[in-house]
Structure formats: C-alpha cells, structure tokens
Backbone as JSON Lines, residues from 0, in Angstrom:
{"i":0,"aa":"M","n":[-52.95,105.37,-15.6],"ca":[-52.07,104.82,-14.58],"c":[-52.22,103.31,-14.57]}
{"i":1,"aa":"A","n":[-51.13,102.61,-14.49],"ca":[-51.16,101.15,-14.5],"c":[-51.76,100.62,-13.2]}
{"i":2,"aa":"H","n":[-52.46,99.52,-13.3],"ca":[-53.03,98.87,-12.14],"c":[-51.91,98.12,-11.42]}
{"i":3,"aa":"I","n":[-51.69,98.45,-10.15],"ca":[-50.64,97.83,-9.35],"c":[-51.3,97.07,-8.2]}
{"i":4,"aa":"S","n":[-50.82,95.85,-7.96],"ca":[-51.39,95.05,-6.88],"c":[-50.88,95.54,-5.53]}
{"i":5,"aa":"A","n":[-51.44,95.01,-4.45],"ca":[-51.02,95.39,-3.09],"c":[-49.56,95.04,-2.84]}
{"i":6,"aa":"T","n":[-49.02,94.07,-3.58],"ca":[-47.61,93.69,-3.42],"c":[-46.68,94.55,-4.25]}
{"i":7,"aa":"G","n":[-47.23,95.5,-4.99],"ca":[-46.4,96.38,-5.8],"c":[-46.13,95.85,-7.2]}
{"i":8,"aa":"Q","n":[-46.7,94.71,-7.56],"ca":[-46.5,94.14,-8.88],"c":[-47.51,94.72,-9.86]}
{"i":9,"aa":"R","n":[-47.05,95.01,-11.05],"ca":[-47.91,95.55,-12.1],"c":[-48.84,94.45,-12.6]}
{"i":10,"aa":"L","n":[-50.11,94.75,-12.73],"ca":[-51.08,93.78,-13.24],"c":[-51.43,94.05,-14.7]}
{"i":11,"aa":"D","n":[-51.37,95.32,-15.13],"ca":[-51.69,95.66,-16.51],"c":[-50.54,95.29,-17.43]}
{"i":12,"aa":"P","n":[-50.84,94.79,-18.63],"ca":[-49.76,94.52,-19.59],"c":[-49.2,95.83,-20.13]}
{"i":13,"aa":"Y","n":[-47.96,95.79,-20.58],"ca":[-47.34,96.97,-21.17],"c":[-47.94,97.25,-22.54]}
{"i":14,"aa":"L","n":[-47.96,98.5,-22.91],"ca":[-48.48,98.91,-24.21],"c":[-47.38,98.77,-25.26]}
{"i":15,"aa":"N","n":[-47.77,98.69,-26.53],"ca":[-46.79,98.36,-27.58],"c":[-46.29,99.57,-28.36]}
{"i":16,"aa":"Y","n":[-46.53,100.77,-27.9],"ca":[-46.16,101.93,-28.7],"c":[-45.0,102.75,-28.13]}
{"i":17,"aa":"K","n":[-44.44,102.35,-26.99],"ca":[-43.28,103.06,-26.43],"c":[-42.09,102.12,-26.47]}
{"i":18,"aa":"F","n":[-41.21,102.34,-27.45],"ca":[-40.07,101.46,-27.64],"c":[-38.97,102.22,-28.36]}
{"i":19,"aa":"R","n":[-37.79,101.65,-28.37],"ca":[-36.72,102.18,-29.2],"c":[-35.77,101.05,-29.57]}
{"i":20,"aa":"L","n":[-35.18,101.22,-30.73],"ca":[-34.2,100.28,-31.26],"c":[-32.83,100.95,-31.14]}
{"i":21,"aa":"L","n":[-31.84,100.19,-30.66],"ca":[-30.5,100.73,-30.51],"c":[-29.5,99.87,-31.26]}
{"i":22,"aa":"W","n":[-28.56,100.51,-31.95],"ca":[-27.39,99.8,-32.45],"c":[-26.2,100.73,-32.34]}
{"i":23,"aa":"D","n":[-25.06,100.12,-32.25],"ca":[-23.82,100.86,-31.99],"c":[-23.96,101.69,-30.71]}
{"i":24,"aa":"G","n":[-24.76,101.22,-29.77],"ca":[-24.93,101.88,-28.49],"c":[-25.79,103.12,-28.52]}
{"i":25,"aa":"K","n":[-26.43,103.44,-29.66],"ca":[-27.21,104.66,-29.79],"c":[-28.62,104.34,-30.3]}
{"i":26,"aa":"P","n":[-29.61,105.13,-29.86],"ca":[-30.97,104.94,-30.41],"c":[-30.98,105.28,-31.9]}
{"i":27,"aa":"V","n":[-31.74,104.52,-32.66],"ca":[-31.89,104.77,-34.09],"c":[-33.1,105.69,-34.26]}
{"i":28,"aa":"A","n":[-32.85,106.86,-34.81],"ca":[-33.89,107.89,-34.89],"c":[-35.02,107.5,-35.83]}
{"i":29,"aa":"G","n":[-36.24,107.83,-35.42],"ca":[-37.39,107.75,-36.3],"c":[-38.0,106.38,-36.51]}
{"i":30,"aa":"V","n":[-37.53,105.35,-35.82],"ca":[-38.11,104.01,-36.02],"c":[-39.53,104.02,-35.46]}
{"i":31,"aa":"S","n":[-40.49,103.72,-36.33],"ca":[-41.9,103.78,-35.94],"c":[-42.54,102.41,-35.8]}
{"i":32,"aa":"K","n":[-41.86,101.37,-36.3],"ca":[-42.45,100.04,-36.25],"c":[-41.33,99.0,-36.24]}
{"i":33,"aa":"V","n":[-41.47,98.01,-35.36],"ca":[-40.54,96.87,-35.3],"c":[-41.41,95.62,-35.2]}
{"i":34,"aa":"S","n":[-41.13,94.64,-36.04],"ca":[-41.91,93.4,-35.99],"c":[-41.56,92.6,-34.73]}
{"i":35,"aa":"A","n":[-42.34,91.58,-34.48],"ca":[-42.2,90.78,-33.26],"c":[-40.88,90.0,-33.22]}
{"i":36,"aa":"L","n":[-40.38,89.79,-32.01],"ca":[-39.26,88.86,-31.81],"c":[-39.89,87.48,-31.7]}
{"i":37,"aa":"K","n":[-39.47,86.58,-32.58],"ca":[-40.13,85.28,-32.62],"c":[-39.1,84.16,-32.82]}
{"i":38,"aa":"R","n":[-39.26,83.12,-32.03],"ca":[-38.41,81.94,-32.17],"c":[-39.3,80.71,-32.27]}
{"i":39,"aa":"T","n":[-38.89,79.77,-33.11],"ca":[-39.64,78.54,-33.3],"c":[-38.68,77.37,-33.1]}
{"i":40,"aa":"Q","n":[-39.13,76.39,-32.34],"ca":[-38.3,75.21,-32.12],"c":[-38.95,74.02,-32.82]}
{"i":41,"aa":"E","n":[-38.14,73.39,-33.65],"ca":[-38.61,72.22,-34.39],"c":[-38.93,71.09,-33.42]}
{"i":42,"aa":"V","n":[-39.95,70.32,-33.73],"ca":[-40.31,69.16,-32.93],"c":[-39.8,67.91,-33.65]}
{"i":43,"aa":"V","n":[-39.0,67.13,-32.95],"ca":[-38.46,65.89,-33.52],"c":[-39.22,64.73,-32.9]}
{"i":44,"aa":"E","n":[-39.86,63.94,-33.76],"ca":[-40.61,62.78,-33.28],"c":[-39.83,61.51,-33.58]}
{"i":45,"aa":"F","n":[-39.91,60.55,-32.66],"ca":[-39.27,59.26,-32.89],"c":[-40.01,58.19,-32.09]}
{"i":46,"aa":"R","n":[-39.81,56.97,-32.51],"ca":[-40.36,55.83,-31.78],"c":[-39.61,54.57,-32.18]}
{"i":47,"aa":"S","n":[-39.58,53.64,-31.31],"ca":[-39.01,52.33,-31.6],"c":[-40.11,51.44,-32.15]}
{"i":48,"aa":"G","n":[-39.73,50.41,-32.89],"ca":[-40.71,49.54,-33.52],"c":[-41.67,48.89,-32.55]}
{"i":49,"aa":"G","n":[-41.22,48.59,-31.32],"ca":[-42.08,47.91,-30.35],"c":[-42.85,48.86,-29.45]}
{"i":50,"aa":"D","n":[-42.65,50.18,-29.63],"ca":[-43.34,51.15,-28.79],"c":[-44.8,51.26,-29.18]}
{"i":51,"aa":"P","n":[-45.61,51.86,-28.29],"ca":[-47.0,52.12,-28.66],"c":[-47.06,53.04,-29.89]}
{"i":52,"aa":"S","n":[-48.23,53.21,-30.42],"ca":[-48.41,53.97,-31.66],"c":[-48.05,55.45,-31.53]}
{"i":53,"aa":"T","n":[-48.01,55.98,-30.33],"ca":[-47.72,57.4,-30.14],"c":[-46.22,57.63,-30.08]}
{"i":54,"aa":"P","n":[-45.7,58.52,-30.91],"ca":[-44.26,58.78,-30.89],"c":[-43.86,59.66,-29.71]}
{"i":55,"aa":"Y","n":[-42.59,59.58,-29.36],"ca":[-42.01,60.5,-28.39],"c":[-41.69,61.8,-29.12]}
{"i":56,"aa":"K","n":[-41.67,62.89,-28.39],"ca":[-41.32,64.19,-28.98],"c":[-40.19,64.8,-28.18]}
{"i":57,"aa":"Q","n":[-39.27,65.43,-28.91],"ca":[-38.2,66.15,-28.24],"c":[-37.86,67.41,-29.02]}
{"i":58,"aa":"P","n":[-37.25,68.38,-28.34],"ca":[-36.92,69.63,-29.03],"c":[-35.82,69.43,-30.06]}
{"i":59,"aa":"G","n":[-35.96,70.16,-31.16],"ca":[-34.97,70.09,-32.24],"c":[-34.34,71.46,-32.47]}
{"i":60,"aa":"I","n":[-34.04,71.76,-33.71],"ca":[-33.35,72.99,-34.1],"c":[-34.23,74.21,-33.82]}
{"i":61,"aa":"V","n":[-33.6,75.27,-33.31],"ca":[-34.29,76.53,-33.05],"c":[-34.04,77.48,-34.21]}
{"i":62,"aa":"K","n":[-35.09,78.15,-34.67],"ca":[-34.98,79.13,-35.74],"c":[-35.54,80.46,-35.25]}
{"i":63,"aa":"Y","n":[-34.85,81.53,-35.62],"ca":[-35.27,82.87,-35.24],"c":[-35.77,83.6,-36.48]}
{"i":64,"aa":"E","n":[-36.97,84.16,-36.39],"ca":[-37.56,84.88,-37.51],"c":[-36.91,86.26,-37.64]}
{"i":65,"aa":"A","n":[-36.71,86.69,-38.86],"ca":[-36.13,88.01,-39.1],"c":[-37.02,89.11,-38.51]}
{"i":66,"aa":"I","n":[-36.4,90.22,-38.18],"ca":[-37.09,91.38,-37.63],"c":[-37.16,92.44,-38.72]}
{"i":67,"aa":"T","n":[-38.28,93.1,-38.84],"ca":[-38.41,94.22,-39.79],"c":[-38.52,95.51,-38.99]}
{"i":68,"aa":"A","n":[-37.72,96.5,-39.37],"ca":[-37.79,97.83,-38.75],"c":[-38.15,98.84,-39.82]}
{"i":69,"aa":"E","n":[-39.07,99.75,-39.5],"ca":[-39.51,100.77,-40.45],"c":[-39.34,102.15,-39.85]}
{"i":70,"aa":"R","n":[-39.07,103.12,-40.72],"ca":[-39.05,104.51,-40.29],"c":[-39.3,105.41,-41.5]}
{"i":71,"aa":"G","n":[-39.77,106.62,-41.21],"ca":[-39.99,107.59,-42.26],"c":[-38.66,108.01,-42.87]}
{"i":72,"aa":"I","n":[-38.67,108.21,-44.18],"ca":[-37.45,108.6,-44.89],"c":[-37.08,110.04,-44.55]}
{"i":73,"aa":"T","n":[-35.81,110.22,-44.17],"ca":[-35.24,111.55,-43.93],"c":[-33.86,111.57,-44.59]}
{"i":74,"aa":"H","n":[-33.04,112.52,-44.22],"ca":[-31.67,112.55,-44.73],"c":[-30.74,111.64,-43.95]}
{"i":75,"aa":"S","n":[-31.22,110.99,-42.9],"ca":[-30.41,110.06,-42.11],"c":[-30.01,108.87,-42.99]}
{"i":76,"aa":"V","n":[-28.78,108.45,-42.87],"ca":[-28.27,107.37,-43.73],"c":[-27.97,106.08,-42.96]}
{"i":77,"aa":"E","n":[-28.4,105.97,-41.7],"ca":[-28.07,104.81,-40.88],"c":[-28.55,103.49,-41.49]}
{"i":78,"aa":"F","n":[-29.81,103.43,-41.93],"ca":[-30.34,102.21,-42.52],"c":[-29.51,101.82,-43.75]}
{"i":79,"aa":"E","n":[-29.31,102.77,-44.63],"ca":[-28.61,102.51,-45.89],"c":[-27.16,102.09,-45.65]}
{"i":80,"aa":"Q","n":[-26.47,102.76,-44.74],"ca":[-25.07,102.42,-44.49],"c":[-24.92,101.01,-43.94]}
{"i":81,"aa":"W","n":[-25.83,100.6,-43.03],"ca":[-25.73,99.24,-42.52],"c":[-26.08,98.23,-43.61]}
{"i":82,"aa":"A","n":[-27.11,98.5,-44.39],"ca":[-27.5,97.6,-45.48],"c":[-26.35,97.45,-46.48]}
{"i":83,"aa":"N","n":[-25.62,98.51,-46.74],"ca":[-24.5,98.46,-47.69],"c":[-23.33,97.62,-47.2]}
{"i":84,"aa":"K","n":[-23.27,97.34,-45.9],"ca":[-22.18,96.52,-45.38],"c":[-22.33,95.05,-45.79]}
{"i":85,"aa":"S","n":[-23.57,94.58,-45.98],"ca":[-23.75,93.19,-46.4],"c":[-23.81,93.05,-47.92]}
{"i":86,"aa":"W","n":[-24.0,94.15,-48.63],"ca":[-23.92,94.1,-50.1],"c":[-23.85,95.51,-50.66]}
{"i":87,"aa":"N","n":[-22.75,95.81,-51.32],"ca":[-22.59,97.11,-51.96],"c":[-21.79,96.91,-53.24]}
{"i":88,"aa":"I","n":[-22.48,96.87,-54.35],"ca":[-21.85,96.61,-55.64],"c":[-20.81,97.67,-56.0]}
{"i":89,"aa":"R","n":[-20.94,98.88,-55.44],"ca":[-20.0,99.97,-55.75],"c":[-18.62,99.75,-55.12]}
{"i":90,"aa":"N","n":[-18.5,98.8,-54.2],"ca":[-17.19,98.55,-53.58],"c":[-16.23,97.83,-54.52]}
{"i":91,"aa":"G","n":[-16.73,97.24,-55.57],"ca":[-15.88,96.54,-56.52],"c":[-15.83,95.04,-56.27]}
{"i":92,"aa":"V","n":[-15.36,94.32,-57.27],"ca":[-15.3,92.86,-57.21],"c":[-14.41,92.42,-56.06]}
{"i":93,"aa":"G","n":[-14.93,91.49,-55.26],"ca":[-14.18,90.96,-54.13],"c":[-14.33,91.77,-52.86]}
{"i":94,"aa":"A","n":[-15.01,92.9,-52.92],"ca":[-15.19,93.75,-51.73],"c":[-16.65,94.15,-51.55]}
{"i":95,"aa":"E","n":[-17.57,93.36,-52.08],"ca":[-18.99,93.71,-52.01],"c":[-19.53,93.64,-50.58]}
{"i":96,"aa":"V","n":[-18.9,92.83,-49.73],"ca":[-19.35,92.65,-48.35],"c":[-18.26,93.14,-47.4]}
{"i":97,"aa":"S","n":[-18.65,93.89,-46.39],"ca":[-17.72,94.35,-45.36],"c":[-17.66,93.28,-44.28]}
{"i":98,"aa":"L","n":[-16.81,92.26,-44.48],"ca":[-16.8,91.09,-43.61],"c":[-16.49,91.39,-42.15]}
{"i":99,"aa":"E","n":[-15.7,92.43,-41.9],"ca":[-15.32,92.69,-40.51],"c":[-16.43,93.34,-39.69]}
{"i":100,"aa":"D","n":[-17.42,93.98,-40.33],"ca":[-18.42,94.67,-39.5],"c":[-19.84,94.71,-40.08]}
{"i":101,"aa":"F","n":[-20.2,93.74,-40.93],"ca":[-21.57,93.76,-41.44],"c":[-22.56,93.22,-40.41]}
{"i":102,"aa":"R","n":[-22.07,92.52,-39.38],"ca":[-22.92,92.02,-38.3],"c":[-22.77,92.93,-37.08]}
{"i":103,"aa":"K","n":[-23.85,93.1,-36.34],"ca":[-23.78,93.84,-35.09],"c":[-24.86,93.33,-34.14]}
{"i":104,"aa":"D","n":[-24.61,93.49,-32.86],"ca":[-25.61,93.2,-31.86],"c":[-26.45,94.46,-31.69]}
{"i":105,"aa":"I","n":[-27.75,94.28,-31.52],"ca":[-28.65,95.42,-31.33],"c":[-29.51,95.17,-30.08]}
{"i":106,"aa":"Q","n":[-30.21,96.2,-29.66],"ca":[-31.1,96.08,-28.51],"c":[-32.46,96.66,-28.88]}
{"i":107,"aa":"L","n":[-33.49,96.05,-28.31],"ca":[-34.85,96.56,-28.42],"c":[-35.31,96.83,-27.0]}
{"i":108,"aa":"E","n":[-35.72,98.08,-26.74],"ca":[-36.16,98.46,-25.4],"c":[-37.63,98.86,-25.43]}
{"i":109,"aa":"M","n":[-38.32,98.54,-24.33],"ca":[-39.73,98.92,-24.18],"c":[-39.86,99.76,-22.92]}
{"i":110,"aa":"F","n":[-40.83,100.69,-22.96],"ca":[-41.03,101.62,-21.86],"c":[-42.48,101.59,-21.39]}
{"i":111,"aa":"N","n":[-42.69,101.93,-20.11],"ca":[-44.07,102.01,-19.61],"c":[-44.67,103.37,-19.95]}
{"i":112,"aa":"E","n":[-45.88,103.6,-19.51],"ca":[-46.59,104.83,-19.84],"c":[-45.86,106.08,-19.35]}
{"i":113,"aa":"A","n":[-45.08,105.94,-18.28],"ca":[-44.34,107.07,-17.71],"c":[-42.99,107.27,-18.39]}
{"i":114,"aa":"G","n":[-42.69,106.44,-19.4],"ca":[-41.42,106.58,-20.11],"c":[-40.25,105.91,-19.4]}
{"i":115,"aa":"Q","n":[-40.52,105.02,-18.44],"ca":[-39.46,104.31,-17.72],"c":[-39.14,103.0,-18.44]}
{"i":116,"aa":"L","n":[-37.86,102.69,-18.55],"ca":[-37.43,101.44,-19.18],"c":[-37.95,100.26,-18.38]}
{"i":117,"aa":"V","n":[-38.64,99.31,-19.07],"ca":[-39.19,98.15,-18.38],"c":[-38.7,96.82,-18.95]}
{"i":118,"aa":"L","n":[-38.31,96.79,-20.21],"ca":[-37.83,95.56,-20.84],"c":[-36.73,95.9,-21.84]}
{"i":119,"aa":"R","n":[-35.73,95.04,-21.92],"ca":[-34.7,95.17,-22.95],"c":[-34.39,93.76,-23.47]}
{"i":120,"aa":"Y","n":[-34.29,93.67,-24.79],"ca":[-33.9,92.41,-25.43],"c":[-32.61,92.66,-26.18]}
{"i":121,"aa":"N","n":[-31.64,91.79,-25.97],"ca":[-30.38,91.83,-26.71],"c":[-30.5,90.86,-27.86]}
{"i":122,"aa":"I","n":[-30.2,91.33,-29.07],"ca":[-30.38,90.55,-30.29],"c":[-29.0,90.41,-30.94]}
{"i":123,"aa":"F","n":[-28.59,89.19,-31.27],"ca":[-27.2,88.88,-31.59],"c":[-26.93,88.61,-33.07]}
{"i":124,"aa":"N","n":[-25.74,89.03,-33.5],"ca":[-25.21,88.74,-34.84],"c":[-26.17,89.14,-35.95]}
{"i":125,"aa":"C","n":[-26.66,90.36,-35.87],"ca":[-27.64,90.87,-36.83],"c":[-26.96,91.35,-38.11]}
{"i":126,"aa":"W","n":[-27.67,91.18,-39.22],"ca":[-27.23,91.71,-40.51],"c":[-28.46,91.93,-41.37]}
{"i":127,"aa":"I","n":[-28.3,92.73,-42.4],"ca":[-29.44,93.13,-43.22],"c":[-29.57,92.22,-44.44]}
{"i":128,"aa":"S","n":[-30.73,91.57,-44.57],"ca":[-30.98,90.71,-45.73],"c":[-31.86,91.4,-46.76]}
{"i":129,"aa":"E","n":[-32.55,92.46,-46.35],"ca":[-33.42,93.17,-47.29],"c":[-33.5,94.64,-46.87]}
{"i":130,"aa":"F","n":[-33.34,95.52,-47.84],"ca":[-33.43,96.96,-47.58],"c":[-34.38,97.57,-48.59]}
{"i":131,"aa":"Q","n":[-35.45,98.17,-48.1],"ca":[-36.38,98.88,-48.97],"c":[-36.07,100.35,-48.83]}
{"i":132,"aa":"Q","n":[-35.45,100.91,-49.86],"ca":[-35.0,102.29,-49.84],"c":[-36.17,103.28,-49.95]}
{"i":133,"aa":"T","n":[-37.12,102.98,-50.82],"ca":[-38.28,103.85,-50.99],"c":[-39.54,103.0,-51.0]}
{"i":134,"aa":"P","n":[-40.66,103.61,-50.65],"ca":[-41.93,102.9,-50.79],"c":[-42.41,103.03,-52.23]}
{"i":135,"aa":"E","n":[-43.51,102.38,-52.52],"ca":[-44.18,102.65,-53.79],"c":[-44.64,104.1,-53.75]}
{"i":136,"aa":"L","n":[-44.34,104.84,-54.78],"ca":[-44.7,106.25,-54.82],"c":[-46.01,106.43,-55.59]}
{"i":137,"aa":"D","n":[-46.88,107.32,-55.09],"ca":[-48.21,107.49,-55.66],"c":[-48.58,108.97,-55.56]}
{"i":138,"aa":"A","n":[-48.68,109.65,-56.69],"ca":[-49.0,111.07,-56.7],"c":[-50.42,111.37,-56.23]}
{"i":139,"aa":"S","n":[-51.26,110.35,-56.16],"ca":[-52.64,110.55,-55.72],"c":[-52.83,110.28,-54.23]}
{"i":140,"aa":"A","n":[-51.77,109.9,-53.54],"ca":[-51.88,109.54,-52.12],"c":[-51.19,110.59,-51.25]}
{"i":141,"aa":"A","n":[-51.56,110.62,-50.01],"ca":[-50.9,111.49,-49.03],"c":[-50.49,110.62,-47.87]}
{"i":142,"aa":"G","n":[-49.22,110.28,-47.81],"ca":[-48.74,109.42,-46.74],"c":[-47.26,109.66,-46.48]}
{"i":143,"aa":"I","n":[-46.76,109.04,-45.47],"ca":[-45.36,109.14,-45.1],"c":[-44.56,108.16,-45.95]}
{"i":144,"aa":"A","n":[-43.46,108.63,-46.5],"ca":[-42.55,107.75,-47.25],"c":[-41.74,106.96,-46.22]}
{"i":145,"aa":"V","n":[-41.76,105.65,-46.32],"ca":[-41.15,104.78,-45.32],"c":[-40.05,103.93,-45.96]}
{"i":146,"aa":"E","n":[-38.93,103.79,-45.24],"ca":[-37.89,102.84,-45.63],"c":[-37.88,101.73,-44.59]}
{"i":147,"aa":"S","n":[-37.41,100.54,-44.97],"ca":[-37.43,99.43,-44.03],"c":[-36.21,98.53,-44.21]}
{"i":148,"aa":"L","n":[-35.89,97.86,-43.11],"ca":[-34.81,96.87,-43.08],"c":[-35.37,95.54,-42.63]}
{"i":149,"aa":"K","n":[-34.9,94.47,-43.25],"ca":[-35.18,93.14,-42.75],"c":[-33.9,92.68,-42.09]}
{"i":150,"aa":"I","n":[-33.95,92.48,-40.78],"ca":[-32.76,92.18,-39.97],"c":[-32.75,90.69,-39.63]}
{"i":151,"aa":"E","n":[-31.78,89.99,-40.17],"ca":[-31.56,88.59,-39.81],"c":[-30.75,88.57,-38.52]}
{"i":152,"aa":"H","n":[-30.92,87.54,-37.7],"ca":[-30.17,87.45,-36.46],"c":[-30.06,86.0,-36.02]}
{"i":153,"aa":"E","n":[-29.24,85.78,-35.0],"ca":[-28.98,84.42,-34.52],"c":[-29.49,84.21,-33.11]}
{"i":154,"aa":"G","n":[-30.44,85.02,-32.69],"ca":[-31.06,84.81,-31.39],"c":[-31.18,86.07,-30.58]}
{"i":155,"aa":"F","n":[-32.02,85.98,-29.56],"ca":[-32.23,87.11,-28.66],"c":[-32.44,86.58,-27.25]}
{"i":156,"aa":"V","n":[-32.12,87.43,-26.27],"ca":[-32.38,87.11,-24.87],"c":[-32.89,88.36,-24.18]}
{"i":157,"aa":"R","n":[-33.72,88.15,-23.22],"ca":[-34.2,89.26,-22.39],"c":[-33.11,89.63,-21.4]}
{"i":158,"aa":"D","n":[-32.91,90.91,-21.18],"ca":[-31.94,91.4,-20.21],"c":[-32.63,91.45,-18.86]}
{"i":159,"aa":"Y","n":[-32.34,90.47,-17.99],"ca":[-33.01,90.38,-16.7],"c":[-32.5,91.41,-15.69]}
{"i":160,"aa":"D","n":[-31.46,92.16,-16.04],"ca":[-30.99,93.25,-15.18],"c":[-31.97,94.43,-15.22]}
{"i":161,"aa":"V","n":[-32.8,94.5,-16.25],"ca":[-33.82,95.54,-16.32],"c":[-35.03,95.01,-15.55]}
{"i":162,"aa":"T","n":[-35.35,95.68,-14.47],"ca":[-36.44,95.23,-13.61],"c":[-37.57,96.26,-13.62]}
{"i":163,"aa":"M","n":[-38.68,95.88,-13.02],"ca":[-39.82,96.79,-12.96],"c":[-39.43,98.02,-12.15]}
{"i":164,"aa":"P","n":[-39.65,99.2,-12.71],"ca":[-39.29,100.42,-11.97],"c":[-40.13,100.58,-10.72]}
{"i":165,"aa":"K","n":[-39.56,101.24,-9.75],"ca":[-40.29,101.54,-8.51],"c":[-41.37,102.57,-8.82]}
{"i":166,"aa":"M","n":[-42.55,102.32,-8.33],"ca":[-43.64,103.25,-8.53],"c":[-43.53,104.33,-7.45]}
{"i":167,"aa":"P","n":[-43.62,105.59,-7.86],"ca":[-43.57,106.66,-6.85],"c":[-44.78,106.6,-5.95]}
{"i":168,"aa":"A","n":[-44.57,106.96,-4.7],"ca":[-45.68,106.97,-3.75],"c":[-46.66,108.06,-4.16]}
{"i":169,"aa":"F","n":[-47.94,107.75,-4.04],"ca":[-48.96,108.72,-4.39],"c":[-49.12,109.72,-3.25]}
{"i":170,"aa":"T","n":[-49.08,110.96,-3.58],"ca":[-49.31,111.98,-2.55],"c":[-50.55,112.77,-2.94]}
{"i":171,"aa":"D","n":[-51.42,112.96,-2.0],"ca":[-52.66,113.68,-2.25],"c":[-52.36,115.17,-2.25]}
{"i":172,"aa":"P","n":[-52.67,115.88,-3.36],"ca":[-52.35,117.3,-3.43],"c":[-53.2,118.15,-2.49]}
{"i":173,"aa":"A","n":[-54.25,117.59,-1.89],"ca":[-55.14,118.38,-1.03],"c":[-54.57,118.58,0.36]}
C-alpha cells in the first residue's frame, strides 16, 4: 500500500512496471519495455567583448530522444505494419513511404499498484526509424524472442487532466 500523507497526497514514488502504450486509440498488446521519455535543451552561451569573463547562458534548441518499445514476438503484426509505413520496398518505386499516415500520436500511461491510471504522456508526430523483426537466435539459449521499434517523435507533454486517484477509505473488517 502506498504511503499517503495526512493531506491525502501520495508520498511514495510510482513503480515502473505498470504501464501501457497506446496508438490508434488502442493499447498495444504485449509491450514489456519502453525506454525513458527524454528531452535535452541546448545551452547557448554568449558574451560581449567588454563583459566579465563569464558568459551568459540561454536556452537553445530542444531535442527529443527516440523511444524504444519491445515486446515478445507473436502473430500480431502491429509493429511491422507501422514500421512498413515509413519504409516498405515492396510498395514499388515512388511509393516506399506512406506519406499520409506514417506518423501518429501515441500515449504512454502509467498505473499505481491498484491498477489505477495515474500518469499519461501524449507523444506527437511519431514514426519508426528502426524495426528489429527478430532477435539474435541461439539454439543453446532459452529466452523470449523479442521484436522492437525505435520511435522518433517531435515532443511529449504530460496530460494534466489525469490526476491522482482518490484513495478508498479504509474500513476495518473487524
């Protein structure tokens, strides 16, 4: 049970193993790992010739790191179909990219221990830059075969409409 303060605010951090990835408004089945959402802002330094030796700093260009999603290989074709929209040699010359729909907005949701939605991030203009169809295969190993996508995007924002769920009142069973 999460530690809750007298004001009803959660004090314990959320755990990292209850999450789901959504695209096209639906959860993507079997996703077992998603890399961190990360943004980096360039630092621009400048100074005038008569200024002290220390330069001024101001924010510059923002860059968003690609997201990697992994799942065990099944007969589901969702990863492959989306990856094929940004490059599919079988479409023929001049039609290798599906320009009208190779990008999509996706969501990443996190849940608390009770399975209640606690955080949602909206991720914009996503497309696939790398698709790993199969893992390295090894007849001497026993493991899950995993496929992965490298998802490029143009930014993310937290959905502030998702708020901390109300904690049910504790009732003593005695």
